[in-house]
Each structure stands twice: as structure tokens, then as C-alpha cells.
VOGUVEX-253851 format. One record per residue: residue in one letter; x, y, z of N, C-alpha, C in turn. Coordinates in pm, whole numbers, plus 50000, padded with zeros to 5 digits. Each point is the difference from the previous one (the first is absolute). Layout:
N
AXYZXYZXYZ
...
***
This chain:
376
M284898404404526499474993450116498574985449963
D499944993050019498814988149972499915001450099
N498735002450031498995001350071498164988449953
S500414991249893499484995149964499234990850056
Q500015000650151499464986850085499285012250162
K500105013449979500065010250077498895012249969
L498484999650069499545012249929500325008950099
V500635011649939500465011550097499465012449972
A500015009750085499455012349962501555007749947
V499485009849891501735006849939499565024950005
K500424998450084500455015150072500595009049858
K499665010749946501065004849959500005017649968
C501155004249923500135018050064500775003649920
H499855013049943500515007549883501254996250017
V500644998149922501655003350061500455002149848
T501325010249996501175004049890501084996150059
D500684999949882501594999850001500695006250130
H499625009749960500655010250127499495000650117
V499274990250081499834995450151500894996450065
E500845003549999500944993650144499464991250070
H499255000950075499234985450105498795002149915
P499384992949992498584999050005499604996350109
R498584999749975498955005450120499594983150011
L499304985849914499834991850011501394993450060
Q501165001849984501434990650026500025005250141
H499655011850054499935008850060499254985950123
E498394996949943498854994450078500564988650016
A500824997149873500094981350026501614994350113
C500635006849965501345006050163499384997950117
A498825002150023499585005950114499174981850051
L499764996649833498894992850057501184987750080
I500874998549890501274988550042500495000850167
L501085014649996499935002750144499024997650086
L498464992249990499315001450117499404982349933
R500554993849939499414985049953499634999950155
G499814987450004499994991150103498594998150116
H499405010649986498665002450081498535003149937
H499254996150095498534993349906499675014049964
A500355013049967499175011650004500535003049942
I501184995349940500755005849849499544993049860
P499505008149936499114985649851501874995449964
C499864988249931500924997549872500725007549895
V500835003150020501075004249864500414992749909
Y499764996749877500784989249913501015007649890
A499905010749907500545003849915499715010449917
W500515014750005500615007049917500285001949892
G499925011249962500605001349805499595012649964
K500265006349892499765017649957500205000449842
S499115008449964500655000949888500225017049960
Q499775003849845500355012650010499005009250046
F499004996750030498705007850036499534996850153
Y500224985150047499694999450085500954987850077
E499675001850191500274983550048498774998350036
Y499704981250059499414994749990500974990650134
L498764989150139500355001350054498594985550034
A500564988250046499474990950021499464998650111
L499124996350038499064993650168499524995650065
E499544993650032499164994350088499545000049906
L498344993249992498685007849988499114995150066
L499285010750112499604998550050498215004249976
D499185002250130498775000849959499425013250071
T499285005250036499755014250005500885010850103
D499585010550003500465009950113498745002950058
L501015002550144498885004850092499085011750031
S499815009149822499625008449979498114995050001
H500154989449940499634989249949498574988950071
I500365004550142499234988650118499785013750109
T499525007450043499655012250048498614995050063
G498604993249861499085003050072499004992150129
N500504989550012499804988950099501224991750108
L501005013950007500584993350111500015003950114
T500654985150105499185000550166501425006250000
L499505001650116500965002350120501464994850013
R499884986550026500704991249953500964999449896
N499525003949895500514997749872500875008349987
L499705011250048500965014350016500934999850075
A499654995950143501804995150098500434988949897
A499654996249961500744985149955500935008749848
L499515008049925500725004449891500675012450091
S499895005450050500795008550084501154992750078
H499884994250071501004989850069500894995549901
Q499654994049866500844992149877500765015149926
V499435010450033500885011849876500945003550125
L499715005750109501125001850100500784992750027
E500224986649977500884991550064500434998949859
G499615004749797500984992949907500865019549966
L498805013750109500815013449991501644998550107
E500134995850078501254987550127500794993749951
Y499014998649881501334987649936500835007049906
I498805010149873500795008249963501225004550085
H499715011550090500565009150078501434994550069
S499834989650003500924988150083501714998549905
H499035004949902501265000049875499905013949905
G500075008650099500285008250004499345013649865
I498964995249982498915004249869499045007050022
V499715006749933498375007850061499125000549879
H498974991550019499574999049921498915014849888
C499895013950092499185011349963499195000249913
D499154988349969499164996749947498604995250043
V500174996250136498424991350009498595005650036
K499174991449905498955005550000499244982349957
P498605003649969499234988349993500294992249904
S500055012449877500474990049856501374994049960
N500965001650108501114994350011500274990650096
L498904985350029499814998750121499464986649936
M500024993049961499154986349891500164994950095
L499404987049952499694981850071500504993949846
G500414988350101500294992149926499064985449891
C500364999749924498944982249881499974998050093
A498924991749965498954985450046501444986250020
D500675001749926500684987850009501755010950073
A499515006550073501315010750078499105001750161
Q499934996050072499715006050139499015011849952
P499054998449958499065014949927499595007050128
G500014995850147499785009250082501485007250072
R501085001249949500545008149958500645011549904
V500985011050136499835014249871501484997750035
R499945003449822501475006349925500115016350064
I501215006649972499785012649988500795000449918
I499565009249808500465005949877500625006350042
D500405000849840500195021849957501734998450112
F501135000649932500775001850126500615011549948
G499135005149897501365010149825499745017450122
V499494997450067500715014850037500814995850138
C500264994050079500774991350093501555009549995
R499865002450158501865005550005500244991550136
P501365001150002500944996350130499785009050085
F499924993150148500235016750090500554996950087
R501354989349943501395000450105501045002749879
D501085007550105501054997149870500884988249998
P499654999049863501104979549932501465001550047
V500375011950033501464994150061499525000450205
T500175009450062499714999650134498744997350053
F498754992849908498984997150068499325008250096
E500215007850032499155013950059499065007449961
H499135000350026499305008249979499695012049895
R499815000849902500525014649896498715011250127
P500605009749968499785018550028498865001949921
D499055004650056498805006349934500505012549912
E500244996449901500585014449862498785003349943
G498504992849986498915001349913500845005249911
T498775000949864500314990749918498815016449871
P500224994349907499615012749922498114999749934
R500004985450082498065004849942499264987150093
C498865000149980499674989650141499404989249960
I500664986250046500234990049975498874988950017
G499934991849876498414988550051498645007849962
T498424995250093499265001849913499265011550125
K499645007349933499055016950037499284992050105
C498964991950009498954999450105500664990750079
F500804995550013500964988250103501525005050063
V500315005749908501305007950065500135003950156
S501245001750023499605006950123500265013450026
L499275005450135500155012649981501545005549988
N500894998850037501864999049971500164998849826
G499284992549982500314995949875499455009749858
H498785010350086499845007249907500415016450075
L500964999650032500915010050080501294997949953
H500254991349883501134991749957500954996150086
H499954994350132501044996550049500284986249964
L501074995950009501264986449932498444987850056
P499894992849944499504991350072500674989250088
S499114993050084500734988950059498774993250032
R500854992250170499334988950029498025004950022
R499775009450124499315009150037498665003749849
D501085001649882498705007349905499064979149885
D500924993550069499294990549900499044987650122
L499985010450072499264992750140498495012250036
E500545010649944499155009849995498554996049872
S500814999049901498915000949847499684987550065
L499964984950023500044987050082498375002250083
S500535010450067498375008450075498435006449940
Y500745003149909499375009149896499274987249894
T500824990749966499494985249922499204996750077
M499754992950164498764997050076499535007949971
L499715012150038499115004050009498574999649800
S501355002449974498585000849836499614988150013
L500844986250034499634985949985498774999650102
M500285009350071498694995450130498715008049958
A500125012149895498675004950000499585002849841
G501264993149884499935004749806500705009249954
R500805009150145500345016449976500585000150147
V500945010449974501095006050100498525017350030
P500435001050127498985011750007500105016749931
W501375000749962500145011049872499304997449884
D499584986349932499644996849840498454995850040
R499155018749962498884994950003499024994949852
R501474995049926499154993149851499345004649967
D499855012449990499375007249931500375012049828
E499135005749985500665008449850501105011950100
R499955002550050500805018450122501464985150014
R501225008749899500934993050090500765009350028
L500704996450105500965006350113501534999149972
S500755015849991501034996349935500784989850233
S501084999049908501314998150104499545003550115
S500545013649998499845010750169498705000450006
G498734991449954499035001550041499734982650068
V501004999949901498894977450065500985008750185
F501475002749992500675002050067499705006650102
S498905007650020499245007350120499124990150007
L499494996649928499334987850080500104987250089
K500964996950011501294986750047499785008350133
K501025008749987500265008350122498755006150110
Q498394997249951499155005050074499504988350076
W500354981149913499154993250024501704992950098
T499034996650100500944989350086499154988550001
G500904994650091499474982850014498645000750128
A500135014850027499264995950147498104996349947
R500095002049833498684997849977499154989249972
L501584982050026499454998150018499594989950126
V498624995849999500444992150194498974986149962
G500154999450127499814979350005500734990049939
D499524992449914500864990049930500795007449932
L500095011649946501195007349873500505005950081
S500455007650140500765008650017501034996450056
V500624987549931501434997450084500385000949762
F499504998849924500145009249861500565012249997
G498895008350135500295014249978500985006750069
E500524986150100501115006250105501284991249944
F500234992649857500604997949888500415020150039
V499224996649837499855014049970501055014350082
D499434998150090500405007450092502035004450018
Y499734982750065500744994250011501475004849894
T499834994249810500835006349978500415012750019
R498725005049927500345016850043501565007250108
R500244992050105500525003850111501664991649965
L499634992949939501954992049971500425008649978
E501195004750062500885003749891501044996749902
Y500485009749908500474998249837501204985250047
A500584997950116500964986349954499844992350103
E498625001450078499464992550120499784985749924
E500634987950046499454988450022498634995849986
P498464998749929498894996650075499944986850070
D498994998250111499864989250057498954993849938
Y500434989549896499464991549914499144991950094
G500654986850064499074992150064499355005250125
R499675012350045498965001250112498915004449878
W500175009349871498814999649945499384983849904
R500824994149999499724988349925499214989850106
K500615003350093498904994350160498824999950059
H499785015149973498665013150000499084991049859
F500665002849890499154995549892499604985749993
R500804990550062499914981650054499015000550116
T499895012050094498964995450132498415007949902
L499925006949861498865002450050499014992449925
S500284986849955498914990749972500084986450094
T499064993250023500084982350135500784996849923
G500464993750049500714988049908501455002649902
M499645013649994501215008249978501415001950009
S499795001750154500945005250087501524989750045
D499894983949941501174995149988500534996149892
D499155003349891500514995349824500815011949967
F501184995249982501665012749987499624995149783
N499195000350013500504997849785497915006350004
P499515007050032498784996549915498935002349836
L499204998649970500285003449879498325001349953
Y499865008049966498965004149893499264984549915
D498705002050099499224992550010498245008349924
P500164997249820498865003149950499024993650047
C500084991250073498234993650062500305000950149
D500235014450031499935004550151498505007350022
T499174987150066499205008350099499415001050160
T501785001750029499875001050175499635014250037
G499415014549902499025006950109499995005249869
P499005014650004499785010249920500205001149878
P500155007649880500725003249877500675017950153
L500955000549928501215017850081498585006950014
K499185004249851499035009549929499545000450160
S499204987550012498995005650110500565006450127
I501384994949993500865005950101500165011750026
L499965005249895499825019249983499165003650050
A499044992449974498945010249972499465005050134
D501054994150101500055009550122500585008250001
V501164999349974501715007249965499405010349904
D500945012250046499885010150014500915007449869
F500264987449901501004998449960500825017549897
D498805003849946499955010749869501235017350074
L500275010250050500425010349980498205004050010
P500005012850061498325006949956500225007049843
E498794998149913500295008649906500205014449988
E499845006950066500645008549983501745004650011
V500284987250029501635001049976500724994849904
Y498824992549915500324995449860499855012749958
R499045009349967499665012349922501525005450054
T500705007350149500825006749986501044993149881
A500294984850046501334999049935499924998549870
L498564999549917500085006549855500595008649957
V499905010450097500065016849981501254999850049
E501044993950072501185005850071500384992649873
G499854991449945501144992549882499965011649899
A498735006049933499935006149912500685014150056
T499515005750115500455008950024502115005850044
K500814986450035500924996050062500065007850098
N499734995350124499415002950102501565000050056
P500265010850113502474996050008499694992250098
L498894998150097499794986650089500394990149973
F499365000049852500094981849978500605003349874
D500715007549977501035002949846500654985050039
L500934994649860500324991250002501324999949898
P501004997250013501215003649939500134989049839
E500095009549923499674998049841501314992449957
S498984988149947500844987349987500505000749845
Q500654998249989501024995849849500164990149954
L499465000949852500224988749954501034995949959
Y499624982849970500994992449961500905002849939
P501265002249987500804998049841499974995649910
T500095008149897500224992749813500764994350030
P500324994349960501454993649904500225002749874
E501055002249984500825009549876499954989349932
G499995001949813500524994549957498824995649921
S499804994949837498734994149919498944990650085
D499314998449973498494987450019500734984049952
G500855012549894500334985149874498785000149905
F498605007050021499075003149860498944992050106
W500135003550122498554993050059499265012049989
Y498624994049988499175008249969498434995250119
P500105010950186499454988350049497895001249900
L499074991050095498535003649962499605006150081
F500764998250143499035002050103501135015150049
T499505007250092500985009750041501074999650123
W498374986850115501155000550100501564992850013
E499944998149817501284987450011501435008449997
T501015004450086500925008650047501054987550033
A501555000849924501254995750083499855007550120
V500114988750140500105011250100501464989650035
P501045006050038501164997450048499994994350170
V501214990350026499965001650156501725009650002
A499445007150151500505005650053501334995850053
D501475002049983500784997150047499794992650157
D498895010850131499814998250121499344990649999
E498864997149872499104984350040500844987249933
L501524999249942500174986249998500314993350114
L499874989849989500204988950095501154992550024
G500875006649890501504984050018499915003549811
D500864995849955500534993849849498644993249902
E499455010650015498234993649963500114989749870
G501025006749894500234991949896500624986050020
A500974999950065501044987850059498714992250090
I499185005450032499554992450107498594989349911
V499195008149918499274994949964500714992049828
R500845003149966500254989649883500614987850100
A500544997850142500804990750041498924990250037
R498125005650091499484991150009498644999249979
L500085006949818498854999049899499504989649911
D499484998849938500074994649891499495006949860
V500195004749866500195006649936498665001449969
V499045009749914498905004749945500615004949832
D499854985149907501175002649887499105007249870
A499314994950074498285001249808498975008250052
V499415014049950499485003949989498284994650052
P499645005250096499004988550076499065007949900
E498744982849968499224999849904499005009249957
G499405006949886499145012050010500595013750056
Q501034999750012500335014749999500655009449970
R499794998249866499835008749851499125003349999
R498134996450078499085012350036499905011050017
Y501545002450129500165002850045501205016049987
L500814996849855500465010849945498925009949887
S500605009349994499745008649892500314991149848
R499505000149933499874994149878501705009749912
A500195014050006501205008050013500934992050116
C499994992950065501464997950046500094986549901
P501865008150056500104981249870500264985450156
P500124986749882499934986650063500265000650191
E499584998450080500565000750108501224980350035
V500715006850062501994992250004499784994250119
M500064985350048500675002550145501644998450023
R500515009250095501574999950014500544998550112
T499064987350024500764998450126500814989649936
T501294995050039501054987749922500174994150116
Y499785005550180501284988450098499624989250009
V500544989450030499654985350070500155002750131
K499174995250079499965000650126500634992550110
N500715005250017501174997550068499244987450179
V500874984849940499044991850122500564996450054
S501225003150048501364999750143499435005050056
***
């Protein structure tokens, strides 16, 4: 791969020779299939060694978890509109993202529409339609909760198969986080809630707590929770609601985030008049429920991701979280290897500086991607 004239982001993930469907190859395939929309980052190349796979992507600026401080109502509406439009596009291709949250939403760099949101991290995305019949897949459940605890849907906690409604519910929680700097069930203190504790608080929090200018975001939370498993969301209706929140934005069908916006006070000052959090005693009860496994809020036990069989090739991890997580057959978006080989360049050299991330006991890392991109 010759990227001497292009600065790119490089993502890596541990892999072994025994992983049939690698996780970053899966993400690369999703980005290829979704090419052509401004919410989808550009993808350039993929490759793998005996230890890692690498994905070269468009270099972006900052994720939305870092811009919550002085967010205005106009900017929250613009961001919500953009992400909802992007999710509609993703869903139109039969794919659900499964991990919508502020840190998976990034702004473009200064030379590439800096106010435009890109949706990133498609590592756990999956198809929700049958690839042959294009019918919506039935809800057969999953062996684990898919997504991030604070942002996953209520049905996700219960191990229902993700569908469009779950992405939108996660978006509604993302809006709450952008609004207040956190979701109501995350107090950011030393007391860590279990999944069942988070589930308990989520169930008790409703959109009715948001009033005034913020009420539309509360209504969106409640709307996403009412959606049926295979129901198509009314994307257009909610985009219109978000556009009408700010003067002058109602006719703008492509509202961008504006860091210099001063059309209104910061949202945190508006929140001062809103009962955003649940009562303290409810939070304390959730801590106890999580510790005692209250049967009213007990959740299915999540199974660990399967570990690939066979040798790691004398690989010694420096970090406990570095594990190879293969993609299951029901997550595949097609013949992912063939799609990537046909559409992407090859990462044919170990990225510079990568050796320092390997234990000294590891043998030299050698790239094993030898295909030539088919440009036909």
C-alpha cells in the first residue's frame, strides 16, 4: 500500500491464523458496502500478520464525548439530525450498527467538513435481513448483550437480537449524554453499577423527565422504546422535529455542527431547570439490586466470546484485553474476504513503531496479506 501522500488512521486488532472471519475484515467489509454517504468514513486498506490485522481509515478529528461542555440546543439538534440520517442510510443497506454511543461518532478534520459527523466502529455490526430473501430476520436472541452497557437498549440487555429500533434507542441515550455530559444511570462516581443495576435505572427513567425545549429528546427516548422488533422507524418525522428546534434550521436539510454557535445558552444551563436524574434512593436501590441479583431485574447471563482454537503463534500479549474475537456466521455481511480483496488496497508492511507493542518474547511480526486488489 502506498499512502506516502495521505495521512491515515490505522486501527489494529489481535488475530491468529485460526480465526476464519477476522473482526477488522468484518468492519472493512461494512465500510465498503456503505461507501458513498457522508456519515461513513473512507476505508483504504486492510492487511494481517500472524499477530494482528490492520485497517487504514480516513483520519478524523474528535469524537462527540469530548464536546459536551458548552453544547447548545442548535448543535444538539444538528448532531442528532446527522446521526439519525446516517443510521437510516446504514439500515437501508440491511445493517444495524449495534454500538451507537458518543465515542463512536466523530467529526471530520478541518479540511473535510469539520461539522459533519462520521459513524465509526462497525466491528459488531450485523445484518438484520436475510441475504437471500431480504426478509427481516426473526428475533432468535443472542448469547450475550451486544453493545456498551450504558448505551445499549433495554431489549439488548435482555439478549434480544438487535434491530433498527435498538440503534435508535442507543442514539436517544447518546443525545442524553451529549446534553448532560453523561446518561442519568451513570453518576461517574466510585460506585460501579452492574449491568442489572443499569438496566433497573434505565427502565425507571422515562422521557417525561425532559420538559420545555428538551422535551422532544425525551419523546424520542420513549418512541424508540415503543418500536416493535421489525418495525421501520419514522426517520423523516424525527429529523423534522430536530430541525425545528432551532430558528433558521427548519429548512436546512444538512445542518452541521458549529463550534462557534451562540444562538442560545449552553444546554447545561437549561438542564438546571430539568429533573434529569432519578432520586438518590432509586440509585442506591439499583446498587443493591445489582449486588443481590434482585429477580425483578435479573438479566440473562452473557456468554463469553468463543476463543479460537489452535496456537497463537508464540504471541505474548502486553494487555489483558487483547483477545482474538472471531466473527460468527450470523454476523457476516457476505463473502467478506472476497469483498475486501476486490475493493481495498493491501497493508503489506507492519506499521512503523508497531514492534514496541509486542512482548520481547514474540518472534518478528510478518505481514501475511498477499492478495492484489481486483480493480475490475
